[in-house]
C-alpha positions as CSV (number, residue, x, y, z in Angstrom):
1,M,-4.8,-13.5,13.4
2,R,-6.8,-11.5,16.0
3,T,-5.4,-8.1,17.0
4,G,-5.1,-6.7,20.5
5,D,-8.4,-4.9,20.1
6,G,-10.2,-8.0,18.8
7,V,-10.3,-7.6,15.0
8,R,-9.6,-10.6,12.8
9,I,-6.9,-9.9,10.2
10,A,-6.5,-12.1,7.1
11,Y,-3.1,-12.7,5.7
12,Y,-1.5,-14.9,3.0
13,I,2.0,-16.3,2.7
14,D,3.8,-17.2,-0.6
15,D,7.3,-18.6,-0.4
16,F,8.9,-20.2,-3.5
17,T,12.5,-19.7,-2.4
18,D,14.9,-22.6,-2.4
19,P,14.1,-24.9,0.5
20,W,17.7,-24.7,1.9
21,R,17.6,-20.9,2.2
22,R,16.3,-18.8,5.0
23,P,14.7,-15.9,3.1
24,Q,13.9,-12.5,4.4
25,A,10.3,-11.6,4.8
26,L,8.6,-9.1,2.4
27,F,5.2,-7.7,3.5
28,M,2.9,-6.3,0.8
29,L,0.4,-3.7,1.9
30,H,-2.5,-2.8,-0.4
31,S,-4.2,0.6,-0.9
32,A,-7.4,2.0,0.4
33,M,-10.4,0.3,-1.3
34,G,-8.0,-2.6,-2.1
35,S,-7.1,-6.0,-0.9
36,A,-4.3,-8.5,-0.9
37,R,-5.8,-10.1,-4.0
38,R,-5.1,-7.1,-6.1
39,L,-1.4,-7.7,-5.7
40,Y,-1.5,-11.1,-7.3
41,A,0.6,-10.4,-10.4
42,M,3.6,-9.1,-8.4
43,V,3.7,-12.2,-6.2
44,P,5.4,-14.7,-8.6
45,H,8.3,-12.3,-9.1
46,L,8.8,-11.6,-5.4
47,A,8.0,-14.9,-3.8
48,R,10.9,-16.6,-5.7
49,H,13.3,-14.6,-3.6
50,Y,11.4,-13.6,-0.4
51,R,8.9,-15.0,2.0
52,V,6.0,-12.8,0.9
53,V,3.3,-11.9,3.4
54,R,0.2,-10.2,2.1
55,M,-2.3,-8.9,4.6
56,D,-5.7,-7.5,4.2
57,L,-5.8,-4.2,6.2
58,R,-8.5,-4.2,8.8
59,G,-11.9,-3.5,7.2
60,H,-10.6,-4.6,3.7
61,G,-10.7,-7.8,1.8
62,S,-11.2,-10.8,4.0
63,S,-10.2,-9.1,7.2
64,E,-13.0,-8.2,9.7
65,V,-14.7,-4.9,9.5
66,P,-14.3,-3.3,12.9
67,A,-17.3,-2.2,14.8
68,A,-18.1,1.5,14.5
69,D,-17.2,2.1,18.2
70,I,-13.6,0.8,17.7
71,P,-11.4,3.8,17.1
72,L,-9.8,4.0,13.7
73,T,-6.3,5.6,13.9
74,L,-3.1,5.4,12.0
75,E,-1.4,4.2,15.1
76,R,-3.8,1.2,15.4
77,L,-3.3,0.3,11.7
78,V,0.5,0.3,12.3
79,Q,0.0,-1.7,15.5
80,D,-1.8,-4.4,13.3
81,L,1.5,-4.7,11.4
82,V,3.6,-5.0,14.6
83,E,1.2,-7.7,15.9
84,L,1.4,-9.7,12.7
85,L,5.2,-9.5,12.8
86,D,5.0,-10.9,16.3
87,H,2.4,-13.5,15.4
88,L,4.6,-14.8,12.6
89,E,7.8,-14.5,14.8
90,I,9.5,-12.2,12.3
91,D,11.9,-9.8,13.8
92,K,12.2,-7.4,10.8
93,A,11.1,-7.3,7.2
94,H,10.9,-5.4,4.0
95,F,7.6,-3.5,3.5
96,L,6.2,-2.8,0.0
97,G,3.3,-0.4,0.3
98,V,0.9,0.8,-2.3
99,A,-0.7,4.2,-1.7
100,A,-2.3,4.0,1.8
101,G,-0.4,0.7,2.4
102,G,2.8,2.8,2.0
103,Y,1.5,5.2,4.7
104,L,1.7,2.3,7.1
105,A,5.2,1.3,5.9
106,Q,6.4,4.9,6.4
107,Q,4.9,5.1,9.9
108,L,6.4,1.8,10.8
109,A,9.8,2.9,9.6
110,I,9.5,6.1,11.7
111,H,8.1,4.7,14.9
112,H,9.4,1.1,14.9
113,P,12.6,1.2,12.9
114,Q,14.0,-1.9,14.5
115,R,11.3,-3.9,12.7
116,V,12.1,-2.6,9.2
117,L,14.8,-3.6,6.7
118,S,13.5,-1.3,3.9
119,I,10.4,0.3,2.6
120,L,9.2,0.3,-1.0
121,L,6.6,3.0,-1.7
122,F,4.5,2.8,-4.8
123,A,2.3,5.9,-5.5
124,S,2.5,6.6,-1.7
125,K,3.0,10.1,-0.4
126,P,3.1,11.1,3.3
127,G,-0.7,11.1,3.8
128,L,-3.7,12.1,1.9
129,K,-4.4,15.6,3.3
130,H,-3.5,17.6,0.2
131,S,-5.7,15.8,-2.2
132,Q,-9.3,15.7,-3.5
133,A,-10.0,12.7,-1.3
134,P,-12.6,14.4,0.9
135,S,-14.8,15.0,-2.2
136,W,-14.8,11.3,-2.8
137,I,-17.1,10.7,0.2
138,P,-20.2,12.4,-1.0
139,A,-19.7,11.0,-4.5
140,I,-19.5,7.4,-3.0
141,E,-22.6,8.1,-1.0
142,R,-24.6,9.3,-4.0
143,K,-23.4,6.7,-6.6
144,G,-21.9,3.8,-4.7
145,L,-18.3,2.7,-4.8
146,H,-18.4,0.8,-8.1
147,A,-19.9,3.8,-10.0
148,F,-17.7,6.3,-8.3
149,L,-14.5,4.4,-9.3
150,A,-15.8,3.8,-12.8
151,E,-16.4,7.5,-13.4
152,T,-12.9,8.4,-12.1
153,I,-11.1,5.5,-13.6
154,S,-8.8,7.8,-15.6
155,D,-7.2,8.9,-12.3
156,R,-6.2,5.3,-11.7
157,F,-5.6,3.7,-15.2
158,P,-4.1,5.4,-18.3
159,E,-6.4,6.5,-21.1
160,G,-6.9,3.7,-23.6
161,H,-5.9,1.0,-21.2
162,Q,-6.1,-2.1,-23.4
163,D,-7.7,-4.8,-21.2
164,R,-11.2,-3.7,-20.2
165,R,-11.6,-7.0,-18.4
166,Q,-8.9,-5.9,-15.9
167,I,-10.8,-2.6,-15.2
168,E,-14.0,-4.5,-14.6
169,W,-12.3,-6.9,-12.3
170,F,-10.7,-3.9,-10.5
171,L,-14.1,-2.3,-10.0
172,D,-15.7,-5.5,-8.8
173,E,-12.9,-6.2,-6.3
174,A,-13.0,-2.7,-4.9
175,S,-16.8,-3.0,-4.5
176,R,-16.5,-6.1,-2.3
177,N,-15.2,-3.9,0.5
178,D,-17.5,-2.5,3.1
179,V,-18.6,0.9,1.9
180,A,-19.2,2.4,5.3
181,F,-15.7,1.5,6.4
182,V,-14.1,2.6,3.2
183,K,-15.6,6.1,3.7
184,R,-14.4,6.1,7.3
185,F,-10.9,5.0,6.2
186,I,-10.6,7.7,3.5
187,L,-11.9,10.4,5.7
188,H,-9.3,9.6,8.4
189,M,-6.4,9.4,5.9
190,S,-7.4,12.7,4.2
191,G,-6.8,14.5,7.5
192,L,-3.2,13.3,7.8
193,Y,0.1,14.6,6.4
194,W,3.6,14.0,7.9
195,M,6.1,15.3,5.4
196,E,8.0,16.9,8.3
197,D,8.6,13.4,9.7
198,V,9.9,11.5,6.7
199,A,13.5,12.6,7.3
200,R,13.3,10.3,10.3
201,I,13.1,7.3,7.9
202,G,16.5,5.8,8.2
203,C,16.2,2.6,6.2
204,P,16.7,2.1,2.4
205,T,13.6,3.5,0.7
206,L,12.4,3.2,-2.9
207,I,9.9,5.9,-4.0
208,A,8.1,4.8,-7.2
209,A,6.1,7.8,-8.5
210,P,3.5,7.9,-11.2
211,G,4.7,10.6,-13.6
212,A,1.1,11.9,-14.2
213,E,-0.1,11.5,-10.6
214,P,-3.6,13.0,-10.5
215,I,-4.3,12.3,-6.8
216,G,-2.8,14.9,-4.5
217,N,0.4,16.9,-5.0
218,A,2.7,15.1,-7.4
219,S,5.7,17.2,-6.3
220,A,5.6,15.4,-2.9
221,Y,7.5,12.5,-4.3
222,G,10.5,14.6,-5.1
223,E,10.3,16.3,-1.7
224,M,10.3,12.9,0.0
225,H,13.3,11.8,-2.0
226,R,15.1,15.0,-0.9
227,L,14.3,14.5,2.8
228,I,14.7,10.7,3.2
229,P,18.5,10.1,3.4
230,S,18.8,6.6,1.9
231,S,16.1,6.9,-0.8
232,E,15.9,6.3,-4.5
233,L,13.3,7.8,-6.8
234,V,12.0,6.2,-9.9
235,V,9.3,8.0,-12.0
236,Y,6.9,6.2,-14.3
237,E,6.5,8.7,-17.0
238,G,2.9,9.3,-17.9
239,G,1.8,6.9,-15.1
240,R,-1.6,7.3,-13.4
241,H,-2.1,6.4,-9.8
242,N,-2.6,2.6,-9.8
243,I,0.8,1.7,-11.2
244,C,0.9,-1.7,-9.4
245,D,-2.4,-2.7,-11.0
246,Y,-1.7,-2.0,-14.6
247,M,2.1,-2.5,-14.7
248,P,2.7,-5.0,-12.0
249,D,5.7,-6.7,-13.8
250,R,7.6,-3.5,-14.0
251,C,6.8,-2.6,-10.4
252,A,8.0,-6.0,-9.2
253,Q,11.2,-5.8,-11.2
254,D,12.0,-2.4,-9.9
255,A,11.4,-3.7,-6.4
256,L,13.7,-6.6,-6.9
257,S,16.4,-4.4,-8.6
258,F,16.3,-2.1,-5.6
259,L,16.4,-4.9,-3.0
260,T,19.3,-6.7,-4.8
261,R,21.4,-3.5,-4.9
262,R,20.7,-2.6,-1.3
263,F,20.8,-6.1,0.2
264,P,23.3,-8.0,-2.0
């Protein structure tokens, strides 16, 4: 799909629902430095029940890296979602967002509520402003993306994570992204925070919080739960930031359990 400002967006559809059903759509939105590929392990659980649409956010994965003179704004990123919904002729959908992907889900629910059935937020607070993210930029410039992530891997995976091959794959996948755009994306997100707006989210909302969240203020998850009227909070005790990478089966099952309860 090509967006209104001319950027090519890659997306992938997985639908293993029964052929006679008309399933609801479930969009999966990855994190900064991520891609749709990173969500692979959750897809088999979800695509049996929903028409799953995974998109690569602009500048990530197989989507086009926008030219430097094309403005990068949260509004434009949300508009990409709206345009993909229109392109696929989907009136409304569920949105599962991981970290920065959840930022877009929140903003869509606030500003385009008619397009949203529910949002499911995994390790996703209302912006990146109150975090150490600005310090990532000089570290990435000095060391490169792969080395930076390798040195800070304990922020993202628990100590003693058993499968070293997964961590190496994670590092390689992240490093495939355009470094200049990653820096631009992180810098933009690190200036944003909209806790005062989350009370406007009216749809059913799942907040999945890493219990040992090292990125930003972990208390934000509880505050979101207090402010969003129709929200549920689940805490992954001892969890580091990248819960959807290292415990995808549990994340998918929690998503399905929430959706089944709220949309029987």
